[in-house]
N, C-alpha and C positions, 0 to 999 in steps of 0.2 A: 359421284356426275364431276364432269370437267367443264372448264370454260371453254366456250369457243371464241376467247381473244386471242390477239398475239402475244407471245411467251419470250422471256429474255431465258428462260431457261432450254436449252438445246439437249433435245428428247432426237432429233433427228440430225446431226453429225454437222450441221451449218457453221460450226466453230471455222475449220478449215478455211472454207469461204469468205467468210467475216474478216480473216486476217489478210488475204490477197484484196479483198474489196476496197477493204480502206487505205490499204497501199497504194490503189489507183485513183481512190479520191482526194489524196493529197499530194501527187506525184505533179510537181509544176510542170512538167515537159507536154503532160497532156490537160492541161486547162486552159481555156474552158472545155466543162466535158457534160455530156450526157450520159449516163449510164442505167442502162433497161435492165432491171429484176424482172425478169420474164417467166412466167408459169401459169397453167389452168386455175379456176376458181379450187381455193382448199391446199395447192401445195406450198404453202409457207413463206409467200411472198412477204407478206409483212410481221411476220417474225423475224423473218431473216435482214430485213430493213431496221427493223427495232435494236436487233441484236449489234448491225453495224453502224445505227448512231450512237449507242450506249460506246464502242469500240472509238469511236471517232469523238466522243465528249470526252472520253479517257484520255485521249492524246491533246486534247485543245491546248493546253500548254506549249506543247514542246513543239508541236505542228503548226500554233496560231490559227488555230481551226475552230471556225463555228458551226452552228448544224440549228436548220430549221424542219419543222414537221409541219407538212399540209396536207390534209384531207378532202380531197377533189371534191366528194360525193357531199360535203355538207353543205357547198354550195350549188348543187343540182337546182334547178330551175330558178335560179334568183340572177337578176339582171347585172348583180354586181361580180359574177364572179370572174371575170377577166379583170379584174383590178384587187379582186381578195387576194390572189396570190401574192401581188407586188405589197401590198399593205403587210400580208403575213411577214416576209421577209424585211419590212423595214421595221415592224414593233420588235421584232427581235433584237435587230440591232438597238433600237432605243431601251432596252434595256437594260444595255449596259451604261452603270453610273459612272464609269471612267470617262464619258466622252464629254468634250468640252463645247458648252454651249453653240460655238458655232458650226459645229457637225449636227446638233441637235436642232438648231434651226433650218438648215441644209437636210435633213429626214423630211422635216414638215413640208419642204417644198416640195420633195419627191413625190412625199402623196399627193400633194394639191399637181404635181404632174401625173401622175396615176390615174388620178380623176379626169382630166382633161383625155388621156385614151383610151379610159372607159366610156366618155361621153363620144367621142368620134363617130363611133359606130350610128352611136342614137341620133346626132346631128344630119348625116348623110343619109338616115333613111326619112327624115321627117322634113328636110329642108325643100322637097317638090311639093309638099302638102303645104309648107308656112309660106310659100314664095310664090303669087300667082304668075310669075314671068318667068321663061326660060332662062332667059340671059339672067335675074337676078339669083336661079337654081345654081348655074355652073359657076357664077363668081360666088357666092357662098361654099360650093365645093372644093373650089380652085383655095379661096381663103383658107378652110379646113384644114386641105390637106398643107400647105404651108406652116399652119399651126401645128400640127402633129408633127411633120418632120422634124422642125424647128424644137419640138418638145421632146422627142426623141433623140436628139445628139445632146441637149442638155442633160436629160435624164442619165445618158451613159456617162458623160463628162463627171456629173456631182454624185453618182453612185461608186464608181471608183475613186473620189476623192474620199469619201466616205469611208470605203475600206482600208484606203490605206492611212486615215488618220485614226482610225480605230486598231489598227494595225493586224488587221483579218489578211492574213495570208490564202486564206481555202474557207468559202463560205459553200456549204453541202446543204442544199435544199432535197427534203424529201418528199415526194409528191405519191400520195397512197391513195388507192381505189378508182384511179381514174379509169378502169375499166368497169366501174358500176355506174356512169356518167353516161349521159346521151351524147350521143356522136358529135354534137354540135358543140359541147363544154368538151370534148375532148381535143378537138384540134383548136377551141378558142385557149385553152390551156397552152398547147403545145408554141400557140402563137406568141404568147406572153413571155412563154420559157426562152424564145428565139430572144427577145428584148436583152435580156443576162446575159447572151452569151457573146458581147461586145467586152463583157468583163472577164479577163484571165482569172479572179480567184474564184469567181463561181462553177458549182458542180453541179447539178441536175440529178436525184437517184430517183425512179419512176418505176413503180410497180405496177405491173399492168399484165393482163393477157396480150399476145402479142396480135393475136387475131382480131381481137374488139379495136384494137386499133387500127389494123389493117381494114377493118370493115368501116371505122369513121370516115378514115380516107376514101373509101369508096361514094361516101354517098353523099360527103359534103362538097368532096370534090369533082365529083362526077366522075371517079375512075374508074374503070369497068376491069383493065386488066390486072390480076393476082402481082404480075411482075413489076407494074408501076408503082401497086399501093403498098409492096414491100420498098421500094426504090425511096419513097418518102420516110418511111421508118429509119430506112438507113441514115437518111442524111440527116436525121433529127436525134437521132440514137447513135452515138459514135462506136459505145461498145454495148454490145448486148451480153447477158448474163440468163443465160435459162437455168433454173433450177431444176437438177437433176432429178430424174425420175426413180424412188424409192424402190430398192430391189425387197424380195420378200423377206429376206434378213433383217432387213433395215426397220420394216414394217412390227416383225414380231417384235424386234429387240423395243420399238417404239409404243406398242400396246403392253408390254409385259413393264415398261416404265412408267406407264399412264398409271398403270394400278397401282406401281408401289408409291407413285407420287401422293396416290390418293389419301395415303395414310403416313407417307413419312411426316417427321416435323419438320415445320417450316422452315426450321435456321438448318437442316442437313439436305435442304435441296441440292447445294452444290458437289456434295457427298455422291448423291444418286447420278450425277450429271457426267463426272468423273469414272462413274463405272460403267459409262457406256462403252468405252474401248474393250473394257474385260469382256463384258459379257457377249459381246460380236465377234471377241476372239477365243472364246471359251471351245477348249477340244471337244467336251464333252455332248456342245449344242449349247443354244441360247437359251432357251426353253427352261432346261436344268440350272443354267448360271443365275438365271433370273429367279428362281423358287428356290434356290439355296440363298438367296441371298439376304431375305429379312432374317434368316437365324442367325446368318455371320455378322449381322451389325443388328440388334435387337434394339442397343440403344436408341438405335433411331425411330423407333416405332412405340406406338403406346399400346397395340394390340397386334405381335407378331402373327397371333391363330388366325386372325381376321383376314389378314391382306394373304396368308398363304393359302386360306380357305378362297379367296377369292381370283387368284391366282391358279389353282386346282379349276376351278368349272371353268373358267373363259380362254385360257393358254392354250390347250387341245382344239380350239375350233379358229385359232387367226390364222394360221394360214391360207382357210378356206374363205376368210374376209377378206384375204390379198386378193383371189381371183376373183373374187364378185364384185371387191368395192373398188379395184383397180390402184389399190395400193395409195390412193388419196388421204393424205393423213386429216385433214378435216371432215372430210366423211367419214373415217372411220370412229375420229372421236363421237361424232354426232351420232353416229350407229351404236357406240357402246352407250352414251348417254339415255337415246331412246329405248336400250335396251334395258337399262338399269331401271329405266321409270315402270317398262312393263313388268317387271319381277317383282316391283313393290303392289303395281296395281293387281298381279295374279296372288298375290299373298293376300292383301286386303281382301278380295274377293272369293278369298275359300278356292280357288283354283287349282287343278291338280295337273301340273305341265311339268315336260321335260324342257332342263335348258337347253339341251343340245337340238332340239325341234324347235324351240322357241329362235335359235339363231339360226336354222337352218331356211324356216318359214318367214324370218323376218327380211334374212337377204335376199330370199326370191319376190317377196314385197317390195324391195328398194331397189333392186337391180333389174329384174323382169317384172315389169309390173303387168302389161299382159297378162305371162304367163300366171302370175298370182291371181287375178280375174279371173280367169279359167278355173281355176281351182275353186273359187268362192263360187261361180258357175254351177259345177259339177257336187258341188258337195250335198251329201246326203245331211239333212238338216236333222233328222232324227237320231242319226247315229254319229254325223261328225265323219264318217267316211267319205273317199274318195275316190274311185274304182280309176280315176286318170290316171295313179301313177303305175297301178299293173298294166293298163294299159300301152303305157311309155316302156315301160320296162320289154313288154313281150315285143311290141313290134322295134326295138332298136336292137332284139336280137334275132330279128331276122322273121318276126310274123307278121300277120294280116294289120295293119293301121286299120282302126275303127271311122278313122277320117281326119278331116281338114286338122280340126284340134292336134291329135296327135302328131300328125305330119308335118306342122309348123314347128311344134316343138326339138323333130328329128332336123330339120332343118338349121337348128341351133346348138353348132356342136359343143359353145361353151355351156350352156344350159345344160344338155344330155350330161355332160361331163360333170358338172356341179351336182344335178340330181345321184350321179351315181355314187359320190362321195358319200363313207360315213357322217351323221347318220342315215340312211336310206332311208326315205317316207315308204311305209306302207300304205296300200289300199285299205287296211282294217285298222290305223291309227284314226283314234278321235280328235280333229283338228277344232271342235266347237270351241273350247278355252282360249285355243289359239287367236281365232279368227273374231273373237269378243274383242282379245287386247288390240285388234289390228284395228280396231276403230278407232284406237287412238292416231290413225293416220300417220303412220311414218311415211309412206311414198306422197300422201298428198296434202299441198299446201294451203289449200283451202276448203273447208269441209262443204261437203256437198249437200244442197237442201235435201230434207225427208221425202223419199216416194209418196205420192198419194196409193190409195189403196187401186184405184184404173191404173197408175202408171207401173208399179208392182204388178199386177195381174198381166198387163199389156207386154211386159218383159219378160215373164215366165212362159206366157202364151207363144211370143215370138223364138224363145229357144225351142220351145215344141215343135213348130214347126220348122227348126231348122235343118236343113240337109247332115249335119252332124251326128251320126249314131251316139256318140260319147255326150255331147251335150243336150240332144233330144229326152234320152232318157234320165239324165239328172234332172233337165226341168221339168218333167213328170213328178220325178219324187217328192222336188220342193213343194211342186203344186198339189200334190196328196197331202203334205205334212200342214198347209194352211188350215185354217178354219174354214168352217162352213160356206160361208158368205162368200170370201173370198177367192174360196175355189170356182164357187159357183160364177164369177166374173170371170176366171181362168176359162173353164169350160164356154162361157160364152163366147169369147175372143176365138178361143180354138176352133171352136165351131164354124164359125164366120169363115178364117182362114183356111180350113176345110173345103168349105163351098166352093174357095175361089182358086185354090188349090189346081196348077196341072202337071205337077212332077211326081211320079207314080211312088219316089223314096218320101217325099216331104209326107204324100198321104199317108203312108204306111205309118211313118211314126207318130202324126196326130192321132189318129186312132189306137196304136198302143199307147198315145200318151192317156187319151182320154179314159182308156183300160184302167189305167194306174190311177188316176186321180177317183172313179168311181169305184173302184175296191174299198178305196177309204171312206168315202163318199156316197153310199148307194143309193139317196135322193137325187144324183146327176145321171142317174141313169138315163132317165126321160130322154132330157135333150141330147146328150148323147147319139142315143137311137135313132133321134131327128136328123140328127147332123149327118147319120148314116144314110135314112132314107133320100139326102139330097142328091147323095151321088147315082151317077149313069153307070151300069152294067155296060160289058161285061168289065171286069175286074182283074188286073195282075194278081198272081198267085201269091204273092206276099200280104197284099192287101187282104186278100181271100183269108188268109187265114188268121190276120191279127182282127179283120173286122169278125170274123167267126168267135173268137175268141172274145171279144167283147159283147156279142149277142148270148153266149152260152154262161157268162158272167150275169149278165141281168137277168137271164131266164133262172137261173139259180137264184138270185136273188129277189124274185117273184116279180119282175118289172115284167109287162105284158110285150112279146112281140110279134108282128104281124109277122104271118108266113110266109108272105112272098119276100119279105125282108131275109128270112133264114135264110130260105132257100138262096138268093142270090149270094148270100155270102158261104153258100155250102162248099166247101174243095171241091172242085172238079177232079184232081188227079188224087192217084194213090198215095203219093208223096205229100202231098196237100192233107190228106185226111187223116195220117199219121203224125204228121207235125201237130195240126191244130187238136189232135186224141191226145196228145202228150201234155196241153198245156190245161191244165187242171184248176178250176176255178178255186182261190184261198176260200177259208172259213169265215163267213159273214164279220166284216168289221175290222177284219187283219189287214198289214199293211206289206206289200213287196218291195 
């Protein structure tokens, strides 16, 4: 398993970025400066910033630099968030034991100033309530403005003097997790940063998703135009650095190094990091170079055979992961952790699974949630088979689509392409063990409450009454596999839906579904026949055929059928008679 925290070990090729960014942070001609490290969730912003801080700390003596780390999200929902950043910076400076007493006294005054700045908003908000007269309110407001203005000017002077006294030429403040904060806190933090930008020694490094910052500008300042939101971001962030997208070879190398790192000796991580360039440059391919490395560096591992087995199992499928998970490092690490958990659960529960199918289905669950739910909805609970895959293959090859479910899949080229990659899912595969493991909720952040028997029966009945042939057939098989009492509820709901249905196709699907259920639970033929009796002839030929099949099955099972009902559903055309004749009832108690 791999930690989801930031890391100092460079498995993503950040080293060259760090060197250049460190130079920018300590360049006198650019200060004061705000540097934005931009990228979506999971792209490695925090890891890059951590590496950058380590590099700057290593240069502290030669560059007269000091760094401060501030996690903005820790102060989400707290009133003192605005002054927390100021306090964090001042507290870092107070750690310097070489500072003279007068400098320490100045730092205490700065903390007091920070409190005044924090209270400024509170006072102006409450003044109207506290003061009964309008003139008194405006007077308090004006005095407060003067106090804040004087405080800011004094703060600028004192802070610059402290940095000179402490011989700090570059104060680099890292602000992380800003995009996890509310929009108000995002803007509040930027407003606080502006306070320090009058001091040439200050550099701020902000890690965030740029889109989140623009969204905050739009909401807090009421800016609708995208261009104006971007203007604000450009004014506060002088140099933006967008983390480059990881290419497929980068991700293949990254996953391989994660597997190696999971078993390499702690003291040997640096050797693994240095090997990254060789992996990427191997003429025989990255995968081959990574697989050969443990045997070539046996002294770095406690169990070479174990890591070789892990590489053999996972590496063939990494390129599929890249296409499905969009190459996001954190998503891939999270995916591998959950995959490892499911493999352990399969072992403990003695489940017979194939790793390639486990990966294939887990990716579908993660990247195409709606399609994975369609698999769950159309699986045969008795055999674990799912005819959806065969229907997709036939339709993708130019055959007829059996309904909207398959048509929706064909409309997603990326999904169709992924399904065509090896291993190909077949309609004969038993997916029950994999769906059991899926209950550990890879794609669901919050588990859903268990459905009541009524809710389960209602959902299945609704699917039986669908106009999608694939969905209704699968739901009928699921209903047939239920216990007798729950199946009776499904029949009750389906009978109600049949009486209200107006679409001929839906009626046909419902009657076919009743037939499937009754073949497993013969005691339900009576209510199914009553539902047929409520339908008004004449009937479309398809409905006549399925109705005739239900009646024939009921008679074979010993149920009593009124002659007029049997007559009403007797096919009137030669083709209908032939089709009805081909549908022989199964042996009593069997399931189709």
